[in-house]
VOMAR-306573 format. One line per 2 residues: number of its first residue (from 1); for each residue y, x negated, z of C-alpha. Coordinates in nm, 4 decimals, padded with zeros to 6 digits, always signed. Each point is the difference from the previous one (the first is absolute). Layout:
N
NUM	Y/X/Z ~ ...
This chain:
300
1	-08.2734/+26.3078/-09.9233 ~ +00.0590/-00.3678/+00.0680
3	+00.0497/+00.0735/+00.3692 ~ -00.3327/+00.1852/+00.0174
5	-00.1781/-00.2924/-00.1710 ~ +00.1483/-00.2482/+00.2457
7	-00.1026/+00.2209/+00.2881 ~ -00.3556/+00.0163/-00.1326
9	-00.0186/-00.3779/-00.0395 ~ +00.1319/-00.0649/+00.3489
11	-00.2310/+00.2627/+00.1457 ~ -00.2991/-00.1491/-00.1826
13	+00.0867/-00.3467/+00.1265 ~ +00.0262/+00.1273/+00.3560
15	-00.3332/+00.1765/-00.0320 ~ -00.1546/-00.3200/-00.1383
17	+00.1430/-00.2045/+00.2868 ~ -00.1202/+00.2577/+00.2518
19	-00.3450/-00.0037/-00.1634 ~ -00.0159/-00.3788/+00.0155
21	+00.1032/-00.0001/+00.3645 ~ -00.2692/+00.2516/+00.0829
23	-00.2872/-00.1252/-00.2157 ~ +00.0590/-00.3741/-00.0673
25	+00.0447/-00.2961/+00.2346 ~ +00.0488/-00.3746/-00.0541
27	-00.1986/-00.2853/+00.1582 ~ +00.1891/-00.3325/+00.0018
29	-00.1462/-00.3465/-00.0448 ~ +00.0180/-00.0741/+00.3728
31	-00.1419/+00.3333/+00.1130 ~ -00.3330/+00.1682/+00.0515
33	-00.0218/+00.3801/+00.0252 ~ -00.2385/+00.2586/+00.1321
35	-00.0058/+00.3614/-00.1225 ~ -00.1116/+00.2719/+00.2426
37	-00.1064/+00.3551/-00.0856 ~ +00.0625/+00.2332/+00.2886
39	+00.0216/-00.3055/+00.2262 ~ -00.3253/-00.1621/-00.1174
41	+00.0225/-00.3320/-00.1948 ~ -00.1352/+00.0432/-00.3529
43	+00.1343/-00.3022/-00.1908 ~ +00.1142/-00.3578/+00.0654
45	+00.2364/-00.1558/-00.2572 ~ +00.0735/-00.3734/-00.0072
47	+00.1220/-00.0381/-00.3596 ~ +00.3707/+00.0488/-00.0819
49	+00.1075/+00.2889/-00.2266 ~ +00.0624/+00.3764/-00.0105
51	-00.2676/+00.2423/+00.1278 ~ -00.0436/+00.3760/+00.0008
53	-00.0365/+00.2080/+00.3186 ~ +00.0099/+00.3620/+00.1081
55	+00.3094/+00.0973/+00.1926 ~ +00.0097/+00.0348/+00.3771
57	-00.1690/+00.1545/+00.1936 ~ -00.2988/-00.0495/-00.2303
59	+00.0320/-00.3754/-00.0309 ~ +00.2118/-00.2635/+00.1669
61	+00.0485/-00.3698/-00.0777 ~ +00.0249/-00.2766/+00.2619
63	+00.1170/-00.3422/-00.1114 ~ -00.0546/-00.3288/+00.1820
65	+00.1132/-00.3575/-00.0546 ~ -00.2986/-00.1905/-00.1362
67	+00.1598/-00.3423/+00.0367 ~ -00.1461/-00.2377/+00.2571
69	+00.1009/+00.0731/+00.3588 ~ -00.0186/-00.2814/+00.2550
71	+00.0208/-00.0361/+00.3756 ~ -00.0972/-00.2312/+00.2855
73	-00.2069/+00.1034/+00.2962 ~ +00.1255/-00.0496/+00.3523
75	-00.0251/-00.3350/+00.1719 ~ -00.3001/+00.0375/+00.2320
77	-00.2554/-00.2119/+00.1834 ~ -00.3565/-00.0085/-00.1263
79	-00.3038/-00.1585/+00.1630 ~ -00.1995/-00.2547/-00.2013
81	-00.3769/-00.0402/+00.0151 ~ +00.0314/-00.2911/+00.2444
83	+00.2200/+00.2115/+00.2320 ~ +00.3425/-00.1410/-00.0884
85	+00.3059/+00.2215/-00.0376 ~ +00.1674/-00.0283/-00.3387
87	+00.3217/+00.1681/-00.1175 ~ -00.0346/+00.0999/-00.3656
89	+00.2327/+00.1808/-00.2413 ~ -00.1352/+00.1387/-00.3292
91	+00.1963/+00.1227/-00.3029 ~ -00.1358/+00.2613/-00.2430
93	+00.0958/+00.1293/-00.3425 ~ -00.1345/+00.3443/-00.0986
95	+00.0640/+00.2779/-00.2495 ~ -00.1119/+00.3549/-00.0765
97	-00.3013/-00.0126/-00.2285 ~ -00.1010/+00.3684/-00.0109
99	+00.2766/+00.2508/+00.0744 ~ -00.2476/+00.2927/+00.0117
101	-00.1855/-00.1684/+00.2876 ~ +00.3156/-00.1368/+00.1645
103	+00.1930/+00.3302/+00.0211 ~ -00.2342/+00.2098/+00.2171
105	-00.0676/-00.2914/+00.2390 ~ +00.3645/-00.0735/+00.0771
107	+00.1804/+00.3030/-00.1507 ~ +00.1859/-00.2416/-00.2253
109	+00.1502/-00.1996/+00.2878 ~ +00.0154/-00.3757/-00.0665
111	+00.0917/-00.0809/+00.3659 ~ -00.3049/+00.1955/+00.1155
113	-00.2191/-00.1986/-00.2407 ~ +00.1473/-00.3296/+00.1218
115	-00.0620/+00.0990/+00.3622 ~ -00.3653/+00.0676/-00.0821
117	-00.0218/-00.3337/-00.1807 ~ +00.1432/-00.1820/+00.3032
119	-00.2742/+00.1446/+00.2193 ~ -00.2688/-00.1024/-00.2515
121	+00.1504/-00.3468/-00.0294 ~ +00.0122/-00.0447/+00.3768
123	-00.3671/+00.0914/+00.0321 ~ -00.0989/-00.2273/-00.2907
125	+00.2033/-00.2890/+00.1426 ~ -00.1581/+00.0291/+00.3454
127	-00.3464/+00.0221/-00.1531 ~ +00.0357/-00.2956/-00.2383
129	+00.1810/-00.2314/+00.2445 ~ -00.2719/+00.0758/+00.2550
131	-00.2571/-00.1382/-00.2452 ~ +00.1696/-00.3433/-00.0224
133	+00.0610/-00.2867/+00.2405 ~ +00.3456/-00.1350/+00.0714
135	-00.0835/-00.3109/-00.2046 ~ -00.0060/+00.2174/-00.3146
137	+00.3727/+00.0670/+00.0560 ~ +00.1194/-00.3249/+00.1634
139	-00.1671/-00.3260/-00.0952 ~ +00.0946/-00.3633/-00.0558
141	-00.2296/-00.0006/-00.3035 ~ +00.1527/+00.2206/-00.2775
143	-00.3392/+00.0423/-00.1647 ~ -00.1253/+00.1879/+00.3096
145	+00.2683/+00.2723/-00.0176 ~ -00.1269/+00.3408/-00.1113
147	+00.3228/+00.1826/-00.0951 ~ -00.1168/+00.1160/-00.3442
149	-00.3299/+00.1322/+00.1327 ~ +00.1668/+00.1763/+00.2937
151	+00.2518/+00.1714/-00.2304 ~ -00.2791/+00.1063/-00.2358
153	-00.2010/+00.1490/+00.2878 ~ +00.3023/+00.1926/+00.1308
155	+00.0804/+00.1428/-00.3412 ~ -00.3629/+00.0987/-00.0578
157	-00.0107/+00.1793/+00.3370 ~ +00.3208/+00.1963/-00.0710
159	-00.1109/+00.0896/-00.3548 ~ -00.3368/+00.1221/+00.1306
161	+00.1805/+00.2268/+00.2489 ~ +00.2314/+00.1350/-00.2736
163	-00.2898/+00.0721/-00.2360 ~ -00.2029/+00.1673/+00.2732
165	+00.2841/+00.2384/+00.0825 ~ +00.1095/+00.0399/-00.3653
167	+00.3673/-00.0582/+00.0749 ~ +00.0924/-00.0688/-00.3643
169	+00.1555/-00.3356/+00.0990 ~ -00.0777/-00.3495/-00.1330
171	+00.0760/-00.3334/+00.1690 ~ +00.1746/-00.2374/-00.2429
173	+00.0215/-00.3011/+00.2316 ~ -00.0506/-00.0970/+00.3634
175	+00.0756/-00.3251/+00.1766 ~ +00.0604/-00.1750/+00.3306
177	+00.3735/-00.0465/+00.0509 ~ +00.0205/-00.1572/+00.3439
179	-00.2441/-00.1443/+00.2523 ~ +00.1104/-00.1013/+00.3476
181	-00.1673/-00.0997/+00.3221 ~ +00.0893/+00.1490/+00.3372
183	+00.1510/-00.2484/+00.2431 ~ -00.3119/+00.0170/+00.2141
185	-00.2112/-00.1200/-00.2908 ~ +00.2378/-00.2539/-00.1559
187	-00.0693/-00.2845/+00.2441 ~ -00.3776/+00.0306/-00.0280
189	+00.0280/+00.0065/-00.3793 ~ +00.2125/-00.3142/+00.0013
191	-00.2539/-00.1731/+00.2224 ~ -00.2786/+00.1035/-00.2340
193	+00.1969/-00.1241/-00.3020 ~ +00.0591/-00.3345/+00.1738
195	-00.3702/-00.0241/+00.0805 ~ -00.0904/+00.0777/-00.3623
197	+00.2485/-00.2600/-00.1225 ~ -00.1367/-00.2604/+00.2422
199	-00.3502/+00.0813/-00.1212 ~ +00.1090/-00.0702/-00.3578
201	+00.1621/-00.3273/+00.1112 ~ -00.3160/-00.1096/+00.1811
203	-00.2076/+00.0895/-00.3042 ~ +00.2218/-00.2069/-00.2313
205	-00.0055/-00.2942/+00.2421 ~ -00.3781/+00.0177/+00.0213
207	-00.0320/+00.0074/-00.3775 ~ +00.2410/-00.2929/-00.0314
209	-00.1868/-00.2085/+00.2561 ~ -00.3299/+00.0882/-00.1619
211	+00.1254/-00.1088/-00.3416 ~ +00.1485/-00.3222/+00.1453
213	-00.3336/-00.0810/+00.1665 ~ -00.1825/+00.0563/-00.3282
215	+00.2469/-00.2238/-00.1862 ~ -00.0327/-00.2777/+00.2595
217	-00.3779/+00.0262/-00.0030 ~ -00.0055/-00.0162/-00.3797
219	+00.2348/-00.3019/+00.0018 ~ -00.2145/-00.1791/+00.2606
221	-00.3114/+00.0743/-00.2047 ~ +00.1569/-00.1344/-00.3184
223	+00.1253/-00.3114/+00.1833 ~ -00.3457/-00.0618/+00.1477
225	-00.1596/+00.0425/-00.3433 ~ +00.2524/-00.2394/-00.1571
227	-00.0557/-00.2656/+00.2698 ~ -00.3766/+00.0399/-00.0227
229	+00.0098/-00.0328/-00.3796 ~ +00.2250/-00.3066/+00.0249
231	-00.2294/-00.1651/+00.2545 ~ -00.3040/+00.0793/-00.2119
233	+00.1711/-00.1456/-00.3092 ~ +00.1031/-00.3091/+00.1979
235	-00.3527/-00.0561/+00.1231 ~ -00.1392/+00.0544/-00.3504
237	+00.2515/-00.2396/-00.1636 ~ -00.0567/-00.2637/+00.2698
239	-00.3755/+00.0306/-00.0489 ~ +00.0321/-00.0282/-00.3770
241	+00.2303/-00.3030/+00.0383 ~ -00.2343/-00.1695/+00.2413
243	-00.2911/+00.0731/-00.2274 ~ +00.1869/-00.1407/-00.2981
245	+00.1168/-00.3079/+00.1934 ~ -00.3375/-00.0793/+00.1533
247	-00.1357/-00.2092/-00.2969 ~ +00.3312/-00.1893/-00.0358
249	+00.0135/-00.0688/+00.3738 ~ -00.3314/-00.1810/-00.0150
251	+00.1374/-00.2288/-00.2719 ~ +00.3199/-00.0657/+00.1951
253	-00.1999/-00.0810/+00.3133 ~ -00.1739/-00.2782/-00.1961
255	+00.3266/-00.1217/-00.1650 ~ +00.2980/+00.0634/+00.2344
257	+00.2221/-00.2324/-00.2070 ~ -00.0573/+00.2176/-00.3047
259	+00.1032/+00.3066/+00.2012 ~ +00.3231/-00.1649/+00.1096
261	+00.0694/-00.1122/-00.3555 ~ -00.0474/+00.3502/-00.1377
263	+00.2285/+00.1427/+00.2678 ~ +00.2717/-00.2454/-00.1006
265	-00.0448/+00.0837/-00.3666 ~ +00.0286/+00.3730/+00.0797
267	+00.3145/-00.0551/+00.2081 ~ +00.1524/-00.2107/-00.2790
269	-00.0897/+00.2646/-00.2552 ~ +00.1636/+00.2757/+00.2027
271	+00.3179/-00.2037/+00.0503 ~ +00.0312/-00.0524/-00.3780
273	-00.0319/+00.3705/-00.0870 ~ +00.3769/+00.0637/+00.0139
275	+00.2369/-00.1417/-00.2565 ~ +00.1841/-00.2191/+00.2482
277	+00.0937/-00.3593/+00.0402 ~ -00.1779/-00.1686/+00.2878
279	+00.0995/-00.3150/+00.1864 ~ -00.3251/-00.1415/+00.1300
281	-00.0887/-00.2538/+00.2639 ~ -00.3201/-00.1671/-00.1089
283	-00.0765/-00.1004/+00.3539 ~ -00.0906/+00.3569/+00.0998
285	-00.2931/+00.2059/-00.1239 ~ -00.0684/+00.1457/-00.2427
287	+00.2565/-00.2072/-00.1955 ~ -00.1625/-00.3277/+00.1019
289	-00.2504/+00.0821/-00.2732 ~ +00.2478/-00.1305/-00.2536
291	-00.0277/-00.3451/+00.1553 ~ -00.3769/+00.0133/-00.0143
293	-00.0331/+00.0775/-00.3715 ~ -00.2067/-00.2480/-00.2032
295	+00.2022/-00.2700/-00.1749 ~ -00.1210/+00.0869/-00.3500
297	+00.1086/+00.3654/+00.0593 ~ +00.3534/-00.1054/+00.1034
299	+00.0391/-00.2225/-00.3026 ~ -00.0881/+00.2848/-00.2259
């Protein structure tokens, strides 16, 4: 009896396992799956977990890696808008967005999808590079470089092609990895860069000379104004002094001795301003005034 029970349990477990293998499948976190019914895609699954299906040949499940795939296109020459050859390498990151659309286009082959992407990328690269001059790629002025815009245009062109053909693929990133100049173009580019650099030098020199000229002109103007103001003040002060001295001069012309006396008094007054001890010789003016003082004044 116990042996029969064990046999039943084992048989039931095997039937359950066989049922699960036939009717249930698992989608992992890194996978995306497409379910086909008689070879025609009917469902795309991008969420992890167990799912039910009918056994083969009714339904079949194809699983793909939904993680980002990346590659670089081949190093090739491309012609710019101003007819210069440029060697450009582009890197791309892509992943499967819709397995139901991806499967019938490439029969589940990732290499086939990458080959198609390389062709699209090559066409987009030639088209976008042909819309830009060489100076957008190589320039002495970093602000004139157009790398971000060029990458955006390439990615937009590839995405438009993918959406038009409904490949079930999305572009996660795209960028320029390497840019080189053919040997035939290198020398002319260097000459152009030297000419651009010399142009910048000439511009800076011109601006410097212009500013120096303005500074000198401003300094000369200020100096001329200062001299003119000083001369005007001198003339005004001299005129005021002459006007103030005119009445006194008439008196001094009538009494020259009084003028000389006042000059001596002023000189004596100025010599006595400092707190110093003076040794005087009364024979020389203005100190001879001490010998000419009235007698009554001396006695006092």
